N, CA and C atoms as a LAMMPS dump frame, in Angstrom:
ITEM: TIMESTEP
0
ITEM: NUMBER OF ATOMS
267
ITEM: BOX BOUNDS ff ff ff
-5.0000000000000000e+02 5.0000000000000000e+02
-5.0000000000000000e+02 5.0000000000000000e+02
-5.0000000000000000e+02 5.0000000000000000e+02
ITEM: ATOMS id mol type element x y z
1 1 1 N -13.023 234.065 -25.838
2 1 2 C -11.422 233.795 -26.466
3 1 3 C -10.296 233.118 -25.519
4 2 1 N -10.777 232.768 -24.683
5 2 2 C -9.697 231.629 -23.959
6 2 3 C -10.104 230.219 -23.898
7 3 1 N -11.125 229.871 -24.178
8 3 2 C -11.528 228.653 -24.066
9 3 3 C -12.425 228.465 -23.038
10 4 1 N -12.614 229.412 -21.919
11 4 2 C -13.703 229.142 -21.026
12 4 3 C -14.408 230.247 -21.395
13 5 1 N -15.085 230.71 -22.448
14 5 2 C -16.508 231.338 -22.762
15 5 3 C -17.541 229.988 -23.455
16 6 1 N -18.515 230.807 -23.491
17 6 2 C -19.428 229.786 -24.032
18 6 3 C -19.027 229.569 -25.706
19 7 1 N -19.004 228.095 -25.882
20 7 2 C -18.497 227.427 -27.189
21 7 3 C -16.809 227.266 -27.755
22 8 1 N -16.567 228.347 -27.152
23 8 2 C -15.221 228.394 -27.05
24 8 3 C -14.213 227.021 -27.076
25 9 1 N -13.151 226.984 -28.126
26 9 2 C -12.084 225.784 -28.019
27 9 3 C -11.36 225.974 -26.811
28 10 1 N -11.042 225.369 -25.807
29 10 2 C -10.112 225.291 -24.697
30 10 3 C -8.974 225.464 -25.406
31 11 1 N -8.146 226.385 -25.007
32 11 2 C -6.442 226.228 -25.423
33 11 3 C -6.642 227.046 -27.258
34 12 1 N -7.458 227.218 -27.617
35 12 2 C -7.466 227.923 -29.137
36 12 3 C -6.433 229.219 -29.173
37 13 1 N -7.382 230.328 -28.401
38 13 2 C -6.288 231.214 -28.246
39 13 3 C -5.929 232.308 -29.981
40 14 1 N -6.695 231.815 -30.978
41 14 2 C -6.711 232.503 -32.155
42 14 3 C -7.216 234.023 -32.145
43 15 1 N -8.203 234.473 -31.372
44 15 2 C -8.536 235.454 -31.465
45 15 3 C -7.72 236.886 -30.245
46 16 1 N -6.244 235.785 -29.54
47 16 2 C -5.758 236.819 -29.095
48 16 3 C -4.215 236.901 -29.605
49 17 1 N -4.492 235.847 -31.208
50 17 2 C -2.997 236.178 -32.156
51 17 3 C -3.367 237.032 -33.594
52 18 1 N -4.534 236.172 -33.979
53 18 2 C -4.615 236.846 -34.961
54 18 3 C -5.119 238.537 -35.499
55 19 1 N -5.704 239.175 -34.473
56 19 2 C -6.514 240.334 -34.841
57 19 3 C -5.522 241.507 -34.172
58 20 1 N -5.169 242.902 -34.604
59 20 2 C -4.828 243.647 -34.063
60 20 3 C -5.683 243.911 -32.723
61 21 1 N -4.927 244.732 -31.986
62 21 2 C -5.91 245.421 -30.53
63 21 3 C -5.451 246.983 -30.439
64 22 1 N -6.281 247.625 -30.385
65 22 2 C -5.474 248.922 -30.798
66 22 3 C -5.676 249.396 -28.989
67 23 1 N -6.614 249.243 -28.31
68 23 2 C -6.549 249.348 -26.941
69 23 3 C -5.236 248.647 -25.887
70 24 1 N -4.695 249.705 -24.753
71 24 2 C -3.558 249.132 -24.308
72 24 3 C -4.402 247.923 -23.857
73 25 1 N -3.203 247.073 -23.462
74 25 2 C -3.042 245.618 -22.95
75 25 3 C -2.323 245.883 -21.713
76 26 1 N -2.185 245.123 -20.602
77 26 2 C -1.31 244.846 -19.491
78 26 3 C -0.229 244.136 -19.954
79 27 1 N 0.849 245.114 -20.341
80 27 2 C 1.934 244.3 -21.064
81 27 3 C 2.585 245.126 -22.692
82 28 1 N 1.602 245.401 -22.926
83 28 2 C 1.705 245.675 -24.424
84 28 3 C 0.349 247.095 -24.386
85 29 1 N 1.651 248.093 -23.906
86 29 2 C 0.554 249.246 -23.649
87 29 3 C 0.113 249.947 -25.07
88 30 1 N 0.591 249.79 -25.727
89 30 2 C 0.177 249.982 -27.34
90 30 3 C -0.459 249.533 -28.052
91 31 1 N -1.309 248.35 -27.469
92 31 2 C -1.786 247.275 -28.005
93 31 3 C -0.963 246.127 -28.829
94 32 1 N -1.86 245.651 -29.576
95 32 2 C -1.268 244.48 -30.373
96 32 3 C -1.012 244.526 -31.96
97 33 1 N -0.408 244.327 -32.349
98 33 2 C -0.369 244.425 -34.073
99 33 3 C -1.032 242.817 -34.617
100 34 1 N -1.739 242.447 -35.773
101 34 2 C -2.718 241.552 -36.133
102 34 3 C -1.197 240.463 -36.421
103 35 1 N -1.426 239.073 -35.853
104 35 2 C -0.248 238.07 -35.902
105 35 3 C 0.591 237.86 -34.76
106 36 1 N 0.435 238.927 -33.797
107 36 2 C 1.321 238.739 -32.735
108 36 3 C 0.403 238.077 -31.568
109 37 1 N 1.065 237.109 -31.092
110 37 2 C 0.523 236.926 -29.764
111 37 3 C 0.548 237.865 -28.698
112 38 1 N -0.756 237.986 -27.802
113 38 2 C -0.941 238.865 -26.584
114 38 3 C -0.176 238.567 -25.553
115 39 1 N 0.521 239.564 -25.188
116 39 2 C 1.349 239.061 -23.975
117 39 3 C 0.443 238.552 -22.604
118 40 1 N -0.828 238.656 -22.449
119 40 2 C -1.813 237.845 -21.748
120 40 3 C -2.268 236.705 -21.961
121 41 1 N -1.673 235.887 -23.069
122 41 2 C -1.874 234.588 -23.474
123 41 3 C -0.906 233.519 -23.095
124 42 1 N -1.632 232.708 -22.345
125 42 2 C -0.458 231.641 -21.62
126 42 3 C 0.146 230.791 -22.997
127 43 1 N 0.895 229.863 -22.435
128 43 2 C 1.778 228.793 -22.983
129 43 3 C 0.759 227.749 -23.623
130 44 1 N -0.704 227.854 -22.863
131 44 2 C -1.591 226.63 -22.74
132 44 3 C -2.423 227.688 -23.669
133 45 1 N -2.57 228.856 -24.37
134 45 2 C -3.583 229.459 -25.087
135 45 3 C -5.136 229.792 -24.502
136 46 1 N -4.425 230.136 -22.988
137 46 2 C -5.616 230.739 -22.459
138 46 3 C -5.113 232.403 -21.702
139 47 1 N -6.198 232.873 -21.499
140 47 2 C -6.369 234.316 -21.35
141 47 3 C -6.068 234.736 -19.917
142 48 1 N -4.902 235.282 -19.769
143 48 2 C -4.609 235.464 -18.014
144 48 3 C -5.846 236.572 -17.428
145 49 1 N -6.391 237.391 -18.265
146 49 2 C -6.818 238.464 -17.8
147 49 3 C -8.138 238.195 -17.939
148 50 1 N -8.885 236.816 -18.102
149 50 2 C -10.451 236.677 -18.551
150 50 3 C -10.976 236.749 -16.817
151 51 1 N -11.694 237.662 -17.076
152 51 2 C -12.633 238.114 -15.85
153 51 3 C -12.167 239.629 -14.945
154 52 1 N -11.047 239.577 -15.456
155 52 2 C -10.117 241.018 -14.817
156 52 3 C -10.827 242.067 -15.641
157 53 1 N -10.949 243.143 -14.45
158 53 2 C -11.566 244.392 -15.465
159 53 3 C -10.162 245.306 -16.282
160 54 1 N -8.762 244.739 -16.402
161 54 2 C -8.114 245.243 -17.36
162 54 3 C -8.123 244.832 -18.528
163 55 1 N -9.126 243.312 -18.752
164 55 2 C -9.131 243.087 -20.04
165 55 3 C -9.432 244.062 -20.927
166 56 1 N -9.067 244.095 -22.181
167 56 2 C -9.759 245.166 -23.216
168 56 3 C -11.295 245.015 -23.419
169 57 1 N -12.145 245.811 -23.572
170 57 2 C -13.394 245.919 -24.109
171 57 3 C -13.791 245.153 -25.057
172 58 1 N -12.694 245.298 -26.251
173 58 2 C -12.872 244.651 -27.608
174 58 3 C -12.95 243.404 -27.756
175 59 1 N -11.943 242.519 -26.418
176 59 2 C -11.774 241.237 -25.92
177 59 3 C -13.035 240.666 -25.243
178 60 1 N -13.791 241.45 -24.426
179 60 2 C -14.85 241.012 -23.748
180 60 3 C -15.777 240.67 -24.662
181 61 1 N -15.977 241.462 -25.97
182 61 2 C -17.143 241.296 -26.887
183 61 3 C -16.655 240.549 -27.821
184 62 1 N -15.723 239.911 -27.67
185 62 2 C -15.099 238.897 -28.615
186 62 3 C -16.209 237.645 -28.33
187 63 1 N -16.946 236.717 -29.263
188 63 2 C -17.755 235.524 -28.81
189 63 3 C -17.365 234.457 -29.555
190 64 1 N -17.486 233.074 -29.314
191 64 2 C -17.474 232.345 -30.581
192 64 3 C -18.522 232.357 -31.451
193 65 1 N -17.967 232.257 -32.782
194 65 2 C -18.598 232.248 -33.661
195 65 3 C -18.384 231.262 -34.929
196 66 1 N -19.003 230.189 -34.841
197 66 2 C -18.664 228.818 -36.202
198 66 3 C -18.091 229.604 -37.069
199 67 1 N -18.721 230.366 -37.921
200 67 2 C -18.426 231.315 -39.049
201 67 3 C -16.797 231.669 -39.266
202 68 1 N -16.861 232.489 -38.338
203 68 2 C -15.833 233.467 -37.738
204 68 3 C -14.513 232.006 -37.336
205 69 1 N -14.771 231.552 -36.441
206 69 2 C -13.827 230.509 -35.902
207 69 3 C -13.211 229.038 -36.607
208 70 1 N -14.509 228.723 -37.717
209 70 2 C -14.383 227.791 -37.937
210 70 3 C -14.293 226.084 -37.307
211 71 1 N -13.494 225.267 -37.802
212 71 2 C -14.01 223.69 -36.944
213 71 3 C -12.533 223.893 -36.518
214 72 1 N -11.32 224.434 -36.24
215 72 2 C -10.405 224.178 -35.576
216 72 3 C -9.332 225.457 -35.533
217 73 1 N -8.525 225.338 -34.731
218 73 2 C -7.709 226.804 -34.183
219 73 3 C -6.682 226.933 -35.504
220 74 1 N -6.289 226.091 -36.315
221 74 2 C -5.516 226.87 -37.74
222 74 3 C -6.508 227.275 -38.418
223 75 1 N -8.062 226.821 -38.591
224 75 2 C -8.897 227.551 -39.456
225 75 3 C -9.259 228.981 -38.7
226 76 1 N -9.406 228.879 -37.344
227 76 2 C -9.74 230.02 -36.851
228 76 3 C -8.771 231.112 -36.96
229 77 1 N -7.516 230.86 -36.592
230 77 2 C -6.167 231.586 -37.203
231 77 3 C -6.236 232.233 -38.64
232 78 1 N -6.92 231.307 -39.319
233 78 2 C -6.597 232.184 -40.641
234 78 3 C -8.1 232.781 -41.168
235 79 1 N -9.026 232.671 -40.624
236 79 2 C -10.489 233.185 -40.984
237 79 3 C -10.238 234.485 -40.237
238 80 1 N -9.865 235.003 -38.967
239 80 2 C -9.879 236.047 -38.22
240 80 3 C -8.758 236.896 -38.973
241 81 1 N -7.624 236.193 -39.283
242 81 2 C -6.965 236.915 -40.206
243 81 3 C -7.15 237.632 -41.471
244 82 1 N -8.225 236.852 -42.342
245 82 2 C -8.894 237.39 -43.492
246 82 3 C -9.583 238.366 -43.095
247 83 1 N -10.319 238.336 -41.85
248 83 2 C -11.367 239.31 -41.58
249 83 3 C -10.65 240.756 -41.336
250 84 1 N -9.446 240.399 -40.684
251 84 2 C -8.434 242.041 -40.072
252 84 3 C -8.099 242.243 -41.611
253 85 1 N -7.851 241.576 -42.59
254 85 2 C -6.981 241.997 -43.492
255 85 3 C -8.284 242.791 -44.101
256 86 1 N -9.427 242.033 -44.213
257 86 2 C -10.886 242.572 -45.099
258 86 3 C -10.654 243.795 -44.503
259 87 1 N -10.759 243.96 -43.261
260 87 2 C -11.567 245.288 -42.469
261 87 3 C -10.216 246.645 -42.543
262 88 1 N -9.254 246.303 -43.072
263 88 2 C -8.133 247.198 -43.354
264 88 3 C -7.744 247.927 -41.817
265 89 1 N -7.776 246.916 -41.21
266 89 2 C -7.047 247.161 -39.778
267 89 3 C -5.332 247.024 -39.552
């Protein structure tokens, strides 16, 4: 999710913006809606909670997938948002 995981683009952060997260996040006790930046996403689009036990499990499970993340950040934002819409969450 943060560019430090295998295959992720450094500074992308699309998976920390596009999807909704229903579990609590430090700074966002009710989670976050789709399209909203996570409070733990830095200005350079890196996760402050990477490797931290407070990081939501859904974030821990998210892995880079070229089919979902595309070839660049804007494509990832679009593809992840489309998946969010299709899943009805």
